[in-house]
ChimeraX commands (.cxc) that place a marker at each C-alpha (Angstrom):
marker #1 position -11.97,-1.63,10.61 radius 0.5
marker #1 position -11.01,-5.43,9.52 radius 0.5
marker #1 position -14.25,-6.74,8.10 radius 0.5
marker #1 position -14.46,-10.27,7.82 radius 0.5
marker #1 position -14.34,-9.44,3.88 radius 0.5
marker #1 position -10.92,-7.83,4.38 radius 0.5
marker #1 position -9.57,-10.77,6.09 radius 0.5
marker #1 position -11.14,-13.27,3.76 radius 0.5
marker #1 position -9.23,-11.19,0.68 radius 0.5
marker #1 position -6.33,-11.20,2.88 radius 0.5
marker #1 position -6.37,-14.90,3.29 radius 0.5
marker #1 position -6.89,-15.48,-0.29 radius 0.5
marker #1 position -3.67,-13.29,-1.24 radius 0.5
marker #1 position -1.55,-15.28,1.39 radius 0.5
marker #1 position -2.53,-18.65,-0.22 radius 0.5
marker #1 position -2.03,-17.26,-3.56 radius 0.5
marker #1 position 1.76,-15.93,-2.99 radius 0.5
marker #1 position 2.48,-19.01,-0.90 radius 0.5
marker #1 position 1.78,-21.43,-3.77 radius 0.5
marker #1 position 3.62,-19.28,-6.16 radius 0.5
marker #1 position 6.55,-18.96,-3.32 radius 0.5
marker #1 position 6.20,-14.77,-3.33 radius 0.5
marker #1 position 7.19,-12.74,-0.19 radius 0.5
marker #1 position 5.15,-9.30,0.41 radius 0.5
marker #1 position 5.85,-6.28,1.69 radius 0.5
marker #1 position 3.84,-2.71,2.26 radius 0.5
marker #1 position 4.43,0.89,2.43 radius 0.5
marker #1 position 1.93,2.56,3.84 radius 0.5
marker #1 position 0.85,6.12,4.68 radius 0.5
marker #1 position -3.09,7.11,5.12 radius 0.5
marker #1 position -3.72,3.28,5.95 radius 0.5
marker #1 position -1.15,3.49,8.92 radius 0.5
marker #1 position -0.54,-0.24,8.86 radius 0.5
marker #1 position -3.99,-1.65,8.36 radius 0.5
marker #1 position -2.76,-3.37,5.10 radius 0.5
marker #1 position -0.04,-5.26,7.26 radius 0.5
marker #1 position -2.55,-5.48,10.12 radius 0.5
marker #1 position -4.66,-7.35,7.43 radius 0.5
marker #1 position -2.02,-9.69,6.37 radius 0.5
marker #1 position -0.60,-10.61,9.56 radius 0.5
marker #1 position -4.15,-11.18,10.98 radius 0.5
marker #1 position -4.26,-14.44,9.49 radius 0.5
marker #1 position -2.15,-17.27,11.03 radius 0.5
marker #1 position 0.80,-18.28,9.31 radius 0.5
marker #1 position 1.38,-15.17,7.16 radius 0.5
marker #1 position 5.17,-15.21,8.43 radius 0.5
marker #1 position 6.05,-17.23,5.56 radius 0.5
marker #1 position 4.25,-14.63,2.94 radius 0.5
marker #1 position 4.79,-11.23,4.85 radius 0.5
marker #1 position 8.19,-9.89,4.83 radius 0.5
marker #1 position 7.91,-6.68,6.35 radius 0.5
marker #1 position 5.72,-3.53,6.32 radius 0.5
marker #1 position 6.89,0.12,6.52 radius 0.5
marker #1 position 4.62,2.92,8.04 radius 0.5
marker #1 position 5.89,5.91,6.29 radius 0.5
marker #1 position 2.88,8.34,7.72 radius 0.5
marker #1 position 5.31,11.72,7.23 radius 0.5
marker #1 position 7.45,12.63,4.17 radius 0.5
marker #1 position 10.56,12.47,6.45 radius 0.5
marker #1 position 9.63,8.81,6.76 radius 0.5
marker #1 position 9.06,8.51,2.93 radius 0.5
marker #1 position 12.39,9.68,2.44 radius 0.5
marker #1 position 14.50,7.82,4.70 radius 0.5
marker #1 position 12.69,4.42,4.94 radius 0.5
marker #1 position 11.76,4.21,1.53 radius 0.5
marker #1 position 14.42,5.96,-0.65 radius 0.5
marker #1 position 11.22,8.47,-2.35 radius 0.5
marker #1 position 13.28,11.55,-3.40 radius 0.5
marker #1 position 12.25,14.93,-1.47 radius 0.5
marker #1 position 12.47,16.55,-4.71 radius 0.5
marker #1 position 9.62,14.24,-6.01 radius 0.5
marker #1 position 7.42,14.53,-2.85 radius 0.5
marker #1 position 8.05,18.66,-3.15 radius 0.5
marker #1 position 7.00,18.89,-6.82 radius 0.5
marker #1 position 3.98,16.24,-6.78 radius 0.5
marker #1 position 3.02,16.24,-3.44 radius 0.5
marker #1 position 2.96,12.87,-1.25 radius 0.5
marker #1 position -0.49,12.07,-2.43 radius 0.5
marker #1 position 0.50,11.51,-6.28 radius 0.5
marker #1 position 1.24,8.56,-8.55 radius 0.5
marker #1 position 4.60,8.90,-8.62 radius 0.5
marker #1 position 5.10,9.09,-4.99 radius 0.5
marker #1 position 3.19,5.64,-4.94 radius 0.5
marker #1 position 5.24,4.02,-7.18 radius 0.5
marker #1 position 8.42,5.08,-5.59 radius 0.5
marker #1 position 6.93,4.24,-2.31 radius 0.5
marker #1 position 6.55,0.63,-3.71 radius 0.5
marker #1 position 9.64,0.39,-5.52 radius 0.5
marker #1 position 11.38,1.68,-1.98 radius 0.5
marker #1 position 9.84,-1.41,-0.11 radius 0.5
marker #1 position 11.21,-3.73,-2.77 radius 0.5
marker #1 position 14.69,-2.04,-2.23 radius 0.5
marker #1 position 14.50,-2.20,1.34 radius 0.5
marker #1 position 13.17,-5.75,1.71 radius 0.5
marker #1 position 13.48,-9.21,0.93 radius 0.5
marker #1 position 10.40,-8.96,-0.71 radius 0.5
marker #1 position 8.97,-10.44,-4.35 radius 0.5
marker #1 position 6.01,-7.90,-4.62 radius 0.5
marker #1 position 5.33,-4.58,-2.48 radius 0.5
marker #1 position 2.31,-2.54,-2.40 radius 0.5
marker #1 position 2.01,1.30,-1.32 radius 0.5
marker #1 position -0.90,3.58,-0.13 radius 0.5
marker #1 position -0.71,7.33,0.04 radius 0.5
marker #1 position -3.76,9.18,0.15 radius 0.5
marker #1 position -6.09,11.81,2.06 radius 0.5
marker #1 position -8.43,10.03,4.17 radius 0.5
marker #1 position -9.96,13.12,5.86 radius 0.5
marker #1 position -11.62,14.53,7.40 radius 0.5
marker #1 position -9.49,17.27,6.64 radius 0.5
marker #1 position -6.34,17.84,4.73 radius 0.5
marker #1 position -7.80,17.75,1.07 radius 0.5
marker #1 position -7.71,20.58,-1.31 radius 0.5
marker #1 position -9.44,21.06,-4.70 radius 0.5
marker #1 position -6.76,19.36,-6.67 radius 0.5
marker #1 position -6.41,16.47,-4.10 radius 0.5
marker #1 position -9.64,16.20,-2.29 radius 0.5
marker #1 position -10.62,14.00,0.66 radius 0.5
marker #1 position -10.86,10.31,-0.60 radius 0.5
marker #1 position -8.32,10.38,-3.05 radius 0.5
marker #1 position -5.98,7.52,-2.87 radius 0.5
marker #1 position -3.00,6.48,-4.83 radius 0.5
marker #1 position -1.97,2.70,-4.73 radius 0.5
marker #1 position 1.28,1.36,-6.21 radius 0.5
marker #1 position 2.53,-2.01,-6.45 radius 0.5
marker #1 position 5.99,-3.06,-7.36 radius 0.5
marker #1 position 7.46,-6.58,-8.58 radius 0.5
marker #1 position 11.28,-7.06,-7.86 radius 0.5
marker #1 position 11.57,-8.03,-11.46 radius 0.5
marker #1 position 11.12,-4.21,-12.02 radius 0.5
marker #1 position 7.39,-3.91,-12.91 radius 0.5
marker #1 position 5.47,-0.81,-11.17 radius 0.5
marker #1 position 1.86,-0.13,-11.19 radius 0.5
marker #1 position -0.17,2.78,-9.72 radius 0.5
marker #1 position -3.66,3.23,-9.56 radius 0.5
marker #1 position -5.74,5.99,-8.45 radius 0.5
marker #1 position -8.98,5.73,-6.50 radius 0.5
marker #1 position -11.57,8.03,-4.89 radius 0.5
marker #1 position -13.36,6.50,-2.08 radius 0.5
marker #1 position -16.45,8.08,-0.44 radius 0.5
marker #1 position -17.49,8.22,3.03 radius 0.5
marker #1 position -15.52,9.09,6.36 radius 0.5
marker #1 position -11.88,8.33,7.39 radius 0.5
marker #1 position -12.60,4.76,8.58 radius 0.5
marker #1 position -14.49,4.01,5.45 radius 0.5
marker #1 position -11.91,5.40,3.25 radius 0.5
marker #1 position -9.25,3.53,4.80 radius 0.5
marker #1 position -10.88,0.38,4.66 radius 0.5
marker #1 position -11.65,0.60,1.24 radius 0.5
marker #1 position -8.10,1.69,0.58 radius 0.5
marker #1 position -6.94,-1.79,2.62 radius 0.5
marker #1 position -9.17,-3.62,0.12 radius 0.5
marker #1 position -7.94,-2.12,-2.91 radius 0.5
marker #1 position -4.32,-2.58,-1.83 radius 0.5
marker #1 position -5.08,-6.31,-1.30 radius 0.5
marker #1 position -6.82,-6.68,-4.77 radius 0.5
marker #1 position -3.77,-5.30,-6.79 radius 0.5
marker #1 position -1.57,-7.01,-4.86 radius 0.5
marker #1 position -3.58,-10.39,-5.67 radius 0.5
marker #1 position -3.69,-9.33,-9.24 radius 0.5
marker #1 position 0.20,-8.82,-9.32 radius 0.5
marker #1 position 0.53,-12.21,-7.85 radius 0.5
marker #1 position -1.89,-13.86,-10.45 radius 0.5
marker #1 position 0.05,-12.42,-13.48 radius 0.5
marker link #1:1,2 radius 0.2
marker link #1:2,3 radius 0.2
marker link #1:3,4 radius 0.2
marker link #1:4,5 radius 0.2
marker link #1:5,6 radius 0.2
marker link #1:6,7 radius 0.2
marker link #1:7,8 radius 0.2
marker link #1:8,9 radius 0.2
marker link #1:9,10 radius 0.2
marker link #1:10,11 radius 0.2
marker link #1:11,12 radius 0.2
marker link #1:12,13 radius 0.2
marker link #1:13,14 radius 0.2
marker link #1:14,15 radius 0.2
marker link #1:15,16 radius 0.2
marker link #1:16,17 radius 0.2
marker link #1:17,18 radius 0.2
marker link #1:18,19 radius 0.2
marker link #1:19,20 radius 0.2
marker link #1:20,21 radius 0.2
marker link #1:21,22 radius 0.2
marker link #1:22,23 radius 0.2
marker link #1:23,24 radius 0.2
marker link #1:24,25 radius 0.2
marker link #1:25,26 radius 0.2
marker link #1:26,27 radius 0.2
marker link #1:27,28 radius 0.2
marker link #1:28,29 radius 0.2
marker link #1:29,30 radius 0.2
marker link #1:30,31 radius 0.2
marker link #1:31,32 radius 0.2
marker link #1:32,33 radius 0.2
marker link #1:33,34 radius 0.2
marker link #1:34,35 radius 0.2
marker link #1:35,36 radius 0.2
marker link #1:36,37 radius 0.2
marker link #1:37,38 radius 0.2
marker link #1:38,39 radius 0.2
marker link #1:39,40 radius 0.2
marker link #1:40,41 radius 0.2
marker link #1:41,42 radius 0.2
marker link #1:42,43 radius 0.2
marker link #1:43,44 radius 0.2
marker link #1:44,45 radius 0.2
marker link #1:45,46 radius 0.2
marker link #1:46,47 radius 0.2
marker link #1:47,48 radius 0.2
marker link #1:48,49 radius 0.2
marker link #1:49,50 radius 0.2
marker link #1:50,51 radius 0.2
marker link #1:51,52 radius 0.2
marker link #1:52,53 radius 0.2
marker link #1:53,54 radius 0.2
marker link #1:54,55 radius 0.2
marker link #1:55,56 radius 0.2
marker link #1:56,57 radius 0.2
marker link #1:57,58 radius 0.2
marker link #1:58,59 radius 0.2
marker link #1:59,60 radius 0.2
marker link #1:60,61 radius 0.2
marker link #1:61,62 radius 0.2
marker link #1:62,63 radius 0.2
marker link #1:63,64 radius 0.2
marker link #1:64,65 radius 0.2
marker link #1:65,66 radius 0.2
marker link #1:66,67 radius 0.2
marker link #1:67,68 radius 0.2
marker link #1:68,69 radius 0.2
marker link #1:69,70 radius 0.2
marker link #1:70,71 radius 0.2
marker link #1:71,72 radius 0.2
marker link #1:72,73 radius 0.2
marker link #1:73,74 radius 0.2
marker link #1:74,75 radius 0.2
marker link #1:75,76 radius 0.2
marker link #1:76,77 radius 0.2
marker link #1:77,78 radius 0.2
marker link #1:78,79 radius 0.2
marker link #1:79,80 radius 0.2
marker link #1:80,81 radius 0.2
marker link #1:81,82 radius 0.2
marker link #1:82,83 radius 0.2
marker link #1:83,84 radius 0.2
marker link #1:84,85 radius 0.2
marker link #1:85,86 radius 0.2
marker link #1:86,87 radius 0.2
marker link #1:87,88 radius 0.2
marker link #1:88,89 radius 0.2
marker link #1:89,90 radius 0.2
marker link #1:90,91 radius 0.2
marker link #1:91,92 radius 0.2
marker link #1:92,93 radius 0.2
marker link #1:93,94 radius 0.2
marker link #1:94,95 radius 0.2
marker link #1:95,96 radius 0.2
marker link #1:96,97 radius 0.2
marker link #1:97,98 radius 0.2
marker link #1:98,99 radius 0.2
marker link #1:99,100 radius 0.2
marker link #1:100,101 radius 0.2
marker link #1:101,102 radius 0.2
marker link #1:102,103 radius 0.2
marker link #1:103,104 radius 0.2
marker link #1:104,105 radius 0.2
marker link #1:105,106 radius 0.2
marker link #1:106,107 radius 0.2
marker link #1:107,108 radius 0.2
marker link #1:108,109 radius 0.2
marker link #1:109,110 radius 0.2
marker link #1:110,111 radius 0.2
marker link #1:111,112 radius 0.2
marker link #1:112,113 radius 0.2
marker link #1:113,114 radius 0.2
marker link #1:114,115 radius 0.2
marker link #1:115,116 radius 0.2
marker link #1:116,117 radius 0.2
marker link #1:117,118 radius 0.2
marker link #1:118,119 radius 0.2
marker link #1:119,120 radius 0.2
marker link #1:120,121 radius 0.2
marker link #1:121,122 radius 0.2
marker link #1:122,123 radius 0.2
marker link #1:123,124 radius 0.2
marker link #1:124,125 radius 0.2
marker link #1:125,126 radius 0.2
marker link #1:126,127 radius 0.2
marker link #1:127,128 radius 0.2
marker link #1:128,129 radius 0.2
marker link #1:129,130 radius 0.2
marker link #1:130,131 radius 0.2
marker link #1:131,132 radius 0.2
marker link #1:132,133 radius 0.2
marker link #1:133,134 radius 0.2
marker link #1:134,135 radius 0.2
marker link #1:135,136 radius 0.2
marker link #1:136,137 radius 0.2
marker link #1:137,138 radius 0.2
marker link #1:138,139 radius 0.2
marker link #1:139,140 radius 0.2
marker link #1:140,141 radius 0.2
marker link #1:141,142 radius 0.2
marker link #1:142,143 radius 0.2
marker link #1:143,144 radius 0.2
marker link #1:144,145 radius 0.2
marker link #1:145,146 radius 0.2
marker link #1:146,147 radius 0.2
marker link #1:147,148 radius 0.2
marker link #1:148,149 radius 0.2
marker link #1:149,150 radius 0.2
marker link #1:150,151 radius 0.2
marker link #1:151,152 radius 0.2
marker link #1:152,153 radius 0.2
marker link #1:153,154 radius 0.2
marker link #1:154,155 radius 0.2
marker link #1:155,156 radius 0.2
marker link #1:156,157 radius 0.2
marker link #1:157,158 radius 0.2
marker link #1:158,159 radius 0.2
marker link #1:159,160 radius 0.2
marker link #1:160,161 radius 0.2
marker link #1:161,162 radius 0.2
marker link #1:162,163 radius 0.2
view
């Protein structure tokens, strides 16, 4: 699952954040902690990686990250606003400067016409208040969707760290 390309991206991100004195946090649903695993697979990551939240259930999103239950009920867990709230919640509940969130439908089941398998929202938040979200659609099986989600999450964090 953690390809050399993903590990290289994680190492580059850690070096960038180390140079800018930025701490990172993750809030993950469909990736189940794989973004955190990619970051912590790199020796010395503890000076940059602050913490990770695996919030697979809606209840975990609510209790650990403070995502409003009403928002999940209205928009669904796989949505732009929930991805934004997850990232913002990771910032609120950590000492991190940057946080990324991932919520999606990895498959093979669980999709719908409105939210098909492969739909993934990736959010990112900065302590200073900037919050972004990106909609992605990844093809392939569950493993491919999750791997692509990890790569996209690391890339978004790198863009946020570099700006």
